[in-house]
C-alpha positions as a Python dict, from the first residue, in 0.01 Angstrom:
ca = {
    (1, 'M'): (0, 0, 0),
    (2, 'I'): (-312, 100, -197),
    (3, 'I'): (-288, 152, -573),
    (4, 'P'): (-577, 300, -776),
    (5, 'I'): (-612, 136, -1117),
    (6, 'R'): (-935, 278, -1264),
    (7, 'T'): (-1260, 463, -1194),
    (8, 'D'): (-1611, 402, -1329),
    (9, 'Y'): (-1625, 742, -1503),
    (10, 'R'): (-1713, 694, -1869),
    (11, 'L'): (-1529, 923, -2110),
    (12, 'S'): (-1721, 1115, -2374),
    (13, 'R'): (-1408, 1203, -2574),
    (14, 'T'): (-1051, 1081, -2613),
    (15, 'P'): (-830, 1261, -2356),
    (16, 'W'): (-548, 1338, -2597),
    (17, 'V'): (-386, 1605, -2378),
    (18, 'N'): (-358, 1370, -2083),
    (19, 'Y'): (-212, 1103, -2309),
    (20, 'G'): (39, 1362, -2428),
    (21, 'L'): (136, 1458, -2073),
    (22, 'L'): (188, 1094, -1985),
    (23, 'A'): (402, 1041, -2294),
    (24, 'V'): (621, 1349, -2231),
    (25, 'N'): (689, 1248, -1870),
    (26, 'V'): (783, 893, -1965),
    (27, 'L'): (989, 997, -2267),
    (28, 'L'): (1197, 1249, -2073),
    (29, 'F'): (1265, 991, -1806),
    (30, 'L'): (1378, 733, -2064),
    (31, 'L'): (1603, 993, -2226),
    (32, 'Q'): (1781, 1024, -1890),
    (33, 'F'): (1634, 1363, -1801),
    (34, 'N'): (1578, 1250, -1444),
    (35, 'G'): (1735, 1244, -1102),
    (36, 'T'): (1843, 879, -1091),
    (37, 'S'): (2216, 958, -1091),
    (38, 'A'): (2457, 1240, -1017),
    (39, 'A'): (2532, 1282, -1388),
    (40, 'N'): (2163, 1312, -1470),
    (41, 'L'): (2113, 1566, -1193),
    (42, 'V'): (2390, 1780, -1340),
    (43, 'R'): (2224, 1757, -1683),
    (44, 'V'): (1886, 1876, -1553),
    (45, 'G'): (2016, 2102, -1276),
    (46, 'N'): (1874, 2419, -1428),
    (47, 'W'): (1544, 2242, -1495),
    (48, 'L'): (1482, 2169, -1129),
    (49, 'L'): (1290, 2419, -919),
    (50, 'Q'): (1563, 2589, -715),
    (51, 'P'): (1399, 2761, -413),
    (52, 'S'): (1708, 2972, -343),
    (53, 'R'): (1715, 3119, -697),
    (54, 'P'): (1398, 3020, -882),
    (55, 'E'): (1361, 3104, -1249),
    (56, 'I'): (1031, 3121, -1434),
    (57, 'H'): (1098, 2826, -1661),
    (58, 'Q'): (1180, 2602, -1365),
    (59, 'F'): (819, 2612, -1244),
    (60, 'F'): (725, 2437, -1570),
    (61, 'T'): (1025, 2216, -1648),
    (62, 'S'): (1046, 2066, -1298),
    (63, 'V'): (693, 1930, -1340),
    (64, 'F'): (811, 1693, -1614),
    (65, 'L'): (1109, 1545, -1428),
    (66, 'H'): (1122, 1256, -1181),
    (67, 'G'): (1380, 1134, -934),
    (68, 'S'): (1333, 759, -974),
    (69, 'L'): (1141, 496, -1165),
    (70, 'L'): (910, 440, -868),
    (71, 'H'): (849, 817, -848),
    (72, 'L'): (753, 821, -1216),
    (73, 'I'): (527, 514, -1198),
    (74, 'G'): (340, 642, -892),
    (75, 'N'): (271, 978, -1051),
    (76, 'M'): (174, 836, -1389),
    (77, 'V'): (-70, 588, -1233),
    (78, 'F'): (-258, 872, -1060),
    (79, 'L'): (-245, 1088, -1373),
    (80, 'W'): (-387, 804, -1583),
    (81, 'V'): (-662, 710, -1338),
    (82, 'F'): (-786, 1064, -1260),
    (83, 'G'): (-648, 1287, -1536),
    (84, 'N'): (-847, 1135, -1823),
    (85, 'A'): (-1179, 1235, -1664),
    (86, 'I'): (-1064, 1592, -1592),
    (87, 'N'): (-936, 1626, -1951),
    (88, 'D'): (-1277, 1506, -2067),
    (89, 'R'): (-1461, 1757, -1849),
    (90, 'F'): (-1235, 2061, -1901),
    (91, 'G'): (-1163, 2013, -2270),
    (92, 'H'): (-814, 1993, -2418),
    (93, 'I'): (-700, 2356, -2391),
    (94, 'G'): (-866, 2411, -2054),
    (95, 'Y'): (-712, 2096, -1912),
    (96, 'L'): (-362, 2178, -2034),
    (97, 'A'): (-383, 2529, -1883),
    (98, 'F'): (-524, 2389, -1559),
    (99, 'Y'): (-251, 2124, -1534),
    (100, 'L'): (39, 2362, -1597),
    (101, 'A'): (-103, 2624, -1362),
    (102, 'G'): (-140, 2352, -1097),
    (103, 'G'): (228, 2268, -1132),
    (104, 'V'): (325, 2635, -1102),
    (105, 'L'): (105, 2699, -798),
    (106, 'A'): (232, 2383, -630),
    (107, 'G'): (590, 2507, -678),
    (108, 'V'): (502, 2849, -538),
    (109, 'G'): (338, 2688, -235),
    (110, 'Y'): (644, 2472, -177),
    (111, 'I'): (884, 2766, -188),
    (112, 'I'): (670, 2985, 39),
    (113, 'M'): (593, 2723, 302),
    (114, 'S'): (891, 2492, 320),
    (115, 'G'): (1118, 2501, 18),
    (116, 'D'): (1492, 2492, 71),
    (117, 'A'): (1601, 2190, -135),
    (118, 'P'): (1563, 2165, -515),
    (119, 'V'): (1244, 1985, -615),
    (120, 'L'): (1122, 1793, -919),
    (121, 'G'): (818, 1587, -1008),
    (122, 'A'): (464, 1608, -1141),
    (123, 'S'): (309, 1542, -799),
    (124, 'G'): (188, 1899, -743),
    (125, 'A'): (15, 1920, -1082),
    (126, 'I'): (-135, 1573, -1035),
    (127, 'A'): (-255, 1675, -688),
    (128, 'A'): (-442, 1960, -860),
    (129, 'V'): (-599, 1707, -1096),
    (130, 'T'): (-710, 1478, -813),
    (131, 'G'): (-842, 1775, -613),
    (132, 'A'): (-1058, 1873, -910),
    (133, 'Y'): (-1170, 1510, -945),
    (134, 'L'): (-1287, 1512, -582),
    (135, 'V'): (-1511, 1812, -653),
    (136, 'L'): (-1644, 1698, -990),
    (137, 'F'): (-1686, 1323, -942),
    (138, 'P'): (-1708, 1239, -570),
    (139, 'R'): (-1959, 958, -619),
    (140, 'T'): (-1769, 767, -883),
    (141, 'R'): (-1602, 452, -759),
    (142, 'V'): (-1230, 388, -763),
    (143, 'T'): (-1101, 34, -810),
    (144, 'C'): (-784, -14, -608),
    (145, 'L'): (-532, -288, -541),
    (146, 'V'): (-416, -346, -184),
    (147, 'L'): (-120, -563, -92),
    (148, 'L'): (-224, -826, 164),
    (149, 'L'): (24, -1098, 253),
    (150, 'Y'): (211, -1059, -76),
    (151, 'V'): (-114, -1081, -277),
    (152, 'L'): (-272, -786, -459),
    (153, 'V'): (-643, -782, -375),
    (154, 'P'): (-885, -558, -574),
    (155, 'F'): (-1158, -358, -402),
    (156, 'E'): (-1378, -57, -477),
    (157, 'I'): (-1414, 263, -278),
    (158, 'P'): (-1602, 587, -349),
    (159, 'A'): (-1374, 855, -491),
    (160, 'L'): (-1486, 1089, -214),
    (161, 'F'): (-1335, 871, 60),
    (162, 'F'): (-1023, 768, -132),
    (163, 'L'): (-923, 1120, -234),
    (164, 'L'): (-1029, 1280, 93),
    (165, 'F'): (-795, 1042, 275),
    (166, 'Q'): (-512, 1136, 38),
    (167, 'I'): (-572, 1508, 92),
    (168, 'L'): (-599, 1486, 471),
    (169, 'F'): (-279, 1282, 483),
    (170, 'E'): (-92, 1547, 282),
    (171, 'I'): (-228, 1825, 504),
    (172, 'Y'): (-113, 1631, 811),
    (173, 'M'): (234, 1575, 665),
    (174, 'S'): (257, 1941, 562),
    (175, 'A'): (182, 2039, 921),
    (176, 'Q'): (461, 1807, 1035),
    (177, 'V'): (701, 1986, 800),
    (178, 'L'): (607, 2318, 957),
    (179, 'G'): (680, 2160, 1292),
    (180, 'G'): (1035, 2086, 1185),
    (181, 'A'): (1005, 1725, 1067),
    (182, 'Q'): (1270, 1622, 816),
    (183, 'V'): (1116, 1461, 506),
    (184, 'T'): (1229, 1392, 152),
    (185, 'V'): (886, 1450, -4),
    (186, 'A'): (758, 1795, -104),
    (187, 'H'): (435, 1767, 92),
    (188, 'W'): (361, 2138, 66),
    (189, 'A'): (372, 2111, -312),
    (190, 'H'): (110, 1835, -290),
    (191, 'S'): (-111, 2027, -46),
    (192, 'S'): (-87, 2345, -257),
    (193, 'G'): (-186, 2146, -565),
    (194, 'Y'): (-487, 1997, -387),
    (195, 'F'): (-605, 2339, -264),
    (196, 'Y'): (-568, 2484, -613),
    (197, 'G'): (-752, 2198, -783),
    (198, 'I'): (-1039, 2198, -535),
    (199, 'A'): (-1076, 2578, -551),
    (200, 'V'): (-1071, 2599, -930),
    (201, 'A'): (-1322, 2317, -979),
    (202, 'A'): (-1555, 2459, -712),
    (203, 'I'): (-1541, 2809, -864),
    (204, 'L'): (-1608, 2677, -1214),
    (205, 'L'): (-1913, 2490, -1087),
    (206, 'A'): (-2040, 2776, -871),
    (207, 'T'): (-2015, 3023, -1161),
    (208, 'R'): (-2166, 2770, -1406),
    (209, 'L'): (-1860, 2791, -1631),
    (210, 'L'): (-1871, 2413, -1602),
    (211, 'P'): (-2213, 2246, -1632),
    (212, 'R'): (-2347, 2132, -1295),
    (213, 'D'): (-2408, 1767, -1225),
    (214, 'P'): (-2648, 1621, -965),
    (215, 'F'): (-2359, 1423, -822),
    (216, 'D'): (-2083, 1685, -804),
    (217, 'L'): (-1955, 1781, -459),
    (218, 'L'): (-2136, 2117, -445),
    (219, 'S'): (-2468, 1950, -527),
    (220, 'L'): (-2413, 1683, -263),
    (221, 'L'): (-2322, 1943, 1),
    (222, 'H'): (-2624, 2152, -95),
    (223, 'A'): (-2856, 1852, -70),
    (224, 'T'): (-2706, 1754, 266),
    (225, 'H'): (-2754, 2107, 400),
    (226, 'R'): (-3116, 2109, 284),
    (227, 'R'): (-3188, 1776, 455),
    (228, 'H'): (-3029, 1883, 782),
    (229, 'R'): (-3214, 2214, 781),
    (230, 'Y'): (-3544, 2042, 707),
    (231, 'R'): (-3490, 1787, 984),
    (232, 'R'): (-3411, 2063, 1233),
    (233, 'M'): (-3731, 2242, 1138),
    (234, 'V'): (-3940, 1927, 1177),
    (235, 'S'): (-3776, 1835, 1509),
    (236, 'G'): (-3855, 2189, 1627),
    (237, 'G'): (-4224, 2136, 1561),
    (238, 'Y'): (-4262, 2259, 1203),
    (239, 'D'): (-4537, 2082, 1011),
    (240, 'P'): (-4456, 2114, 638),
    (241, 'F'): (-4810, 2008, 547),
    (242, 'G'): (-4989, 2217, 804),
    (243, 'A'): (-5017, 2583, 895),
    (244, 'G'): (-4683, 2613, 1072),
    (245, 'L'): (-4561, 2557, 1427),
    (246, 'P'): (-4801, 2403, 1679),
    (247, 'G'): (-4986, 2655, 1887),
    (248, 'Q'): (-4964, 2938, 1637),
    (249, 'N'): (-5290, 3133, 1635),
    (250, 'H'): (-5217, 3385, 1361),
    (251, 'G'): (-5140, 3687, 1572),
    (252, 'G'): (-5346, 3595, 1879),
    (253, 'H'): (-5684, 3658, 1717),
    (254, 'G'): (-5799, 3298, 1714),
    (255, 'P'): (-5882, 3088, 1412),
    (256, 'R'): (-5943, 3277, 1092),
    (257, 'H'): (-6235, 3201, 865),
    (258, 'V'): (-6194, 3257, 495),
    (259, 'E'): (-6435, 3248, 213),
    (260, 'S'): (-6448, 2909, 47),
    (261, 'R'): (-6284, 2910, -297),
    (262, 'T'): (-6105, 2675, -530),
    (263, 'V'): (-5726, 2699, -507),
    (264, 'G'): (-5436, 2502, -644),
    (265, 'S'): (-5228, 2283, -418),
    (266, 'A'): (-4965, 2500, -252),
    (267, 'P'): (-4630, 2334, -194),
    (268, 'A'): (-4468, 2338, 147),
    (269, 'A'): (-4175, 2565, 213),
    (270, 'G'): (-3811, 2465, 200),
    (271, 'A'): (-3674, 2132, 84),
    (272, 'A'): (-4009, 1959, 117),
    (273, 'G'): (-4167, 2222, -106),
    (274, 'R'): (-3900, 2189, -372),
    (275, 'E'): (-3938, 1808, -366),
    (276, 'F'): (-4315, 1846, -400),
    (277, 'E'): (-4274, 2076, -700),
    (278, 'L'): (-4027, 1848, -874),
    (279, 'R'): (-4245, 1541, -824),
    (280, 'R'): (-4539, 1735, -964),
    (281, 'D'): (-4332, 1842, -1266),
    (282, 'I'): (-4217, 1484, -1319),
    (283, 'A'): (-4578, 1367, -1320),
    (284, 'E'): (-4665, 1637, -1574),
    (285, 'A'): (-4372, 1533, -1794),
    (286, 'F'): (-4494, 1173, -1787),
    (287, 'S'): (-4844, 1287, -1875),
    (288, 'R'): (-4695, 1450, -2188),
    (289, 'N'): (-4491, 1135, -2253),
    (290, 'D'): (-4176, 1351, -2235),
    (291, 'L'): (-3930, 1103, -2089),
    (292, 'T'): (-3630, 1327, -2155),
    (293, 'A'): (-3774, 1603, -1936),
    (294, 'A'): (-3884, 1350, -1674),
    (295, 'A'): (-3531, 1207, -1650),
    (296, 'D'): (-3379, 1554, -1621),
    (297, 'L'): (-3625, 1648, -1346),
    (298, 'Y'): (-3552, 1320, -1169),
    (299, 'L'): (-3182, 1406, -1154),
    (300, 'R'): (-3273, 1746, -1009),
    (301, 'L'): (-3492, 1571, -753),
    (302, 'L'): (-3192, 1372, -632),
    (303, 'Q'): (-3017, 1701, -550),
    (304, 'V'): (-3298, 1784, -307),
    (305, 'A'): (-3363, 1435, -171),
    (306, 'D'): (-3087, 1191, -257),
    (307, 'D'): (-3293, 898, -129),
    (308, 'A'): (-3587, 979, -358),
    (309, 'V'): (-3764, 708, -556),
    (310, 'L'): (-4053, 744, -799),
    (311, 'S'): (-4346, 513, -849),
    (312, 'R'): (-4256, 173, -990),
    (313, 'R'): (-4349, 254, -1350),
    (314, 'Q'): (-4194, 600, -1343),
    (315, 'Q'): (-3869, 484, -1179),
    (316, 'L'): (-3825, 213, -1441),
    (317, 'D'): (-3904, 447, -1729),
    (318, 'V'): (-3658, 707, -1600),
    (319, 'A'): (-3387, 443, -1559),
    (320, 'N'): (-3446, 324, -1916),
    (321, 'Q'): (-3432, 683, -2045),
    (322, 'L'): (-3106, 753, -1862),
    (323, 'M'): (-2955, 443, -2015),
    (324, 'A'): (-3079, 541, -2362),
    (325, 'S'): (-2920, 884, -2309),
    (326, 'E'): (-2588, 711, -2226),
    (327, 'L'): (-2588, 848, -1871),
    (328, 'Y'): (-2467, 513, -1750),
    (329, 'P'): (-2371, 587, -1386),
    (330, 'Q'): (-2705, 763, -1329),
    (331, 'A'): (-2894, 482, -1504),
    (332, 'A'): (-2724, 218, -1288),
    (333, 'D'): (-2813, 416, -975),
    (334, 'A'): (-3177, 443, -1088),
    (335, 'Y'): (-3202, 68, -1156),
    (336, 'E'): (-3046, -12, -818),
    (337, 'R'): (-3296, 213, -641),
    (338, 'F'): (-3573, 35, -829),
    (339, 'L'): (-3459, -309, -712),
    (340, 'K'): (-3412, -187, -355),
    (341, 'H'): (-3760, -37, -327),
    (342, 'Y'): (-3952, -284, -547),
    (343, 'P'): (-3790, -619, -463),
    (344, 'D'): (-4103, -815, -564),
    (345, 'Y'): (-4092, -693, -925),
    (346, 'E'): (-4179, -992, -1140),
    (347, 'H'): (-3912, -915, -1403),
    (348, 'R'): (-3625, -841, -1167),
    (349, 'G'): (-3404, -1071, -1373),
    (350, 'D'): (-3426, -823, -1660),
    (351, 'I'): (-3314, -541, -1429),
    (352, 'H'): (-3017, -744, -1305),
    (353, 'L'): (-2927, -817, -1668),
    (354, 'L'): (-2932, -445, -1751),
    (355, 'L'): (-2723, -366, -1444),
    (356, 'G'): (-2476, -638, -1536),
    (357, 'M'): (-2442, -491, -1884),
    (358, 'L'): (-2399, -138, -1746),
    (359, 'H'): (-2139, -236, -1489),
    (360, 'G'): (-1952, -469, -1722),
    (361, 'R'): (-1964, -299, -2063),
    (362, 'Y'): (-1958, 69, -1972),
    (363, 'L'): (-1858, 129, -1610),
    (364, 'E'): (-1584, -138, -1581),
    (365, 'Q'): (-1710, -245, -1239),
    (366, 'Y'): (-1654, -612, -1300),
    (367, 'D'): (-1725, -740, -947),
    (368, 'R'): (-2066, -577, -946),
    (369, 'A'): (-2130, -686, -1305),
    (370, 'E'): (-2060, -1049, -1217),
    (371, 'A'): (-2290, -1037, -914),
    (372, 'D'): (-2574, -882, -1116),
    (373, 'L'): (-2537, -1126, -1404),
    (374, 'Q'): (-2543, -1422, -1166),
    (375, 'Q'): (-2861, -1278, -1013),
    (376, 'A'): (-3004, -1238, -1362),
    (377, 'L'): (-2939, -1604, -1446),
    (378, 'E'): (-3127, -1707, -1132),
    (379, 'H'): (-3441, -1514, -1233),
    (380, 'L'): (-3446, -1514, -1614),
    (381, 'H'): (-3661, -1757, -1814),
    (382, 'D'): (-3623, -1628, -2169),
    (383, 'A'): (-3360, -1837, -2351),
    (384, 'R'): (-3228, -1542, -2551),
    (385, 'K'): (-3180, -1331, -2240),
    (386, 'I'): (-3016, -1621, -2055),
    (387, 'E'): (-2769, -1661, -2339),
    (388, 'M'): (-2699, -1286, -2334),
    (389, 'A'): (-2637, -1295, -1958),
    (390, 'R'): (-2401, -1592, -1992),
    (391, 'N'): (-2206, -1426, -2273),
    (392, 'D'): (-2167, -1105, -2072),
    (393, 'L'): (-2070, -1303, -1762),
    (394, 'D'): (-1799, -1487, -1956),
    (395, 'A'): (-1672, -1155, -2095),
    (396, 'V'): (-1663, -999, -1746),
    (397, 'R'): (-1467, -1292, -1605),
    (398, 'R'): (-1216, -1273, -1892),
    (399, 'R'): (-1165, -901, -1826),
    (400, 'R'): (-1112, -963, -1456),
    (401, 'R'): (-845, -1221, -1533),
    (402, 'A'): (-673, -993, -1788),
}
């Protein structure tokens, strides 16, 4: 059993709508509007989604009902962990509309594909939320608890892998339902919710109705496609810094002689050319001392070459600027790249201290924060910084025990 408990996404606003949805679900359950007994089922009978005679209101009311306490807790955990970030990204009205529409579409999918028994639960709407999370925040990390020998053990996993596993499992179970398997879970409602959430988030990003992010799923897929295409071209003999494929003789007329003249450096075609242009623009931004522009260009560079690293001074300045701009996940990534590529940096203790603060204070990645702060204490010499690292380390350990 794997239970997600938090992600490292940092909210920019209070997700009041998601809090409200959580409260309504819990309140209705406590008021006995649930399926825990025959009497309760009679009370909410017309609120359930009845596939044989569905009514419009049932597509909405069924989303706020649950069949058992375990059913409620499981759904509310996922809504808490993933819904806050989607509320933050979509805004309050947009998120509420998205959530309700997800519940409706999940109900429609259930009725069309497999529905014969009455259904209740927020699972379809929450599947839409987690599908959108997969598209918008695939590189965030999810902290989970796994039950091993009667002990709950915490571990972290990228959201991409955790949610992709959930989605593939639901698709598999939905296929089993089509094959005649008897189940008590509305898997087609879950699958329909996932498809809806993924599609809506992808369309909003593709049409720029939602601001793009260098780490959203579309950007990652685009960068992966560019890298694969570039590697195929190079393996086929393309020289991005030469005149083209080996053996080309410009139409069979032999080498061409041109008049000598001064020209600007021409970037190579494709992904290599775009990387060249972005690195040039970053250098120009640094020459103007425009760190904001340099940091923005650096994030664009990662879309083209996700393993890119700048010179030592530039990489550190960009990381500092991202942190000052409160782009904490991106700042942490930039600092980690710096340490990986410049391991002999004389002030690496300072970088570990910054990473420990980022992971502990803002990203709630306490395991990584503790490791970085311990590294910082091994390399720091300034008494004030050592005290700061110890204070943060104590705070991280208290939070892990809480």
